[in-house]
C-alpha positions in Angstrom: -9.1 69.9 21.0 -9.5 66.5 19.9 -7.8 64.3 22.5 -5.0 61.7 20.9 -6.4 58.1 21.0 -3.5 55.8 23.2 -2.5 53.1 20.9 -1.7 50.5 22.9 0.4 48.2 21.5 0.7 43.5 22.0 2.8 42.7 24.6 5.8 40.5 23.2 4.1 37.1 23.7 0.8 38.3 21.8 2.7 38.9 18.4 4.4 36.1 19.1 0.9 34.1 19.5 -0.1 35.4 16.4 2.8 34.8 14.1 2.7 31.2 15.1 -0.9 31.6 14.4 -0.2 32.7 10.7 2.6 29.7 10.3 -0.2 27.5 11.7 -2.6 28.1 8.8 -1.0 29.3 6.1 1.8 26.0 6.5 -2.0 24.0 6.8 -3.3 25.5 3.4 0.6 24.7 1.7 1.7 28.5 1.2 5.0 27.2 2.7 5.4 25.0 -0.5 8.4 22.5 -0.2 10.6 22.3 -3.8 12.1 20.0 -5.2 14.8 19.4 -8.2 16.1 16.3 -10.6 18.8 15.0 -12.6 18.3 12.1 -15.1 19.4 9.0 -14.5 20.8 7.3 -17.4 18.1 4.7 -17.4 15.4 7.7 -17.3 14.7 7.6 -14.0 14.9 10.6 -12.0 17.2 11.7 -9.3 15.3 14.5 -6.8 16.2 16.6 -4.8 14.0 17.5 -1.9 14.2 20.7 0.7 11.4 22.4 3.1 9.3 18.8 2.4 7.2 19.9 5.1 6.5 18.7 9.0 4.8 15.0 9.3 5.6 13.4 5.7 5.4 10.8 5.6 5.2 9.3 2.5 5.8 11.3 -1.3 3.6 10.9 -4.2 5.1 11.8 -7.6 3.5 11.8 -10.8 5.0 12.6 -14.0 3.4 14.5 -17.7 5.5 15.5 -20.9 4.2 18.6 -21.3 5.0 18.2 -24.7 1.9 15.2 -24.9 0.0 15.1 -22.2 -2.2 13.3 -22.6 0.7 10.0 -22.5 0.2 8.9 -19.1 4.1 8.0 -17.7 2.8 7.8 -14.1 5.3 7.9 -11.5 5.4 6.0 -7.2 4.9 7.0 -4.1 8.0 6.4 -1.9 8.0 6.3 1.6 9.8 9.9 3.4 11.8 10.0 6.6 14.2 13.3 6.2 15.8 11.9 3.6 16.6 15.3 1.5 17.4 12.2 -2.0 15.0 10.2 -3.5 17.2 8.4 -5.7 17.4 6.5 -9.4 14.3 3.4 -9.8 13.0 5.2 -6.5 9.7 4.3 -8.2 9.6 0.4 -9.0 6.4 -0.3 -11.5 4.0 2.3 -12.7 5.8 4.6 -14.3 7.3 4.6 -17.8 9.9 7.1 -18.5 11.1 10.3 -20.8 10.6 9.3 -24.4 9.6 11.7 -26.6 10.4 11.3 -30.3 13.9 10.9 -32.0 15.5 13.9 -32.5 12.8 15.6 -30.3 13.5 18.1 -26.8 10.6 17.2 -24.2 9.5 19.0 -21.0 8.7 16.8 -18.7 6.8 18.0 -15.3 6.6 16.1 -12.1 4.0 16.8 -9.8 5.1 16.3 -6.3 2.4 15.6 -3.2 3.9 15.1 0.7 1.3 13.5 1.9 0.1 13.1 6.0 0.2 8.7 7.3 -3.6 9.0 6.5 -2.9 9.9 3.1 -4.2 13.7 3.4 -1.7 16.2 1.7 -0.4 18.2 2.9 2.0 20.9 0.3 2.4 20.3 -3.2 5.2 21.1 -5.5 6.6 21.4 -8.6 9.3 20.2 -10.9 10.5 20.3 -14.3 12.9 19.4 -17.1 14.0 18.6 -20.3 14.6 15.6 -22.5 17.3 14.7 -23.6 18.6 18.2 -21.9 
């Protein structure tokens, strides 16, 4: 006769500890990425809406790429982050060249956005795309 093995169950606090460890590990690796979307302002700068920005973020670094002409350097900017859900039009004071496709063309632009700690360590990265003109 084969004896059935008794399966021990983790106590509730053990499961909670395991889940907390997974959240810490996945969160530290950026697996829980934040999200961003944007609209173009009349001056060609972006107005960003942010969600789920990682805790501990003190700076957001933005870089724009024209996916139709990736060799053109558009730059971006870095802004301080204090929990605000919006990065408004004109937030990049220098180092940013707005969308400028040739007359009659529509290009797709992508922003890569990095959430940074006070020591500039990377917490998470996300991207947001939009056509111009849209």
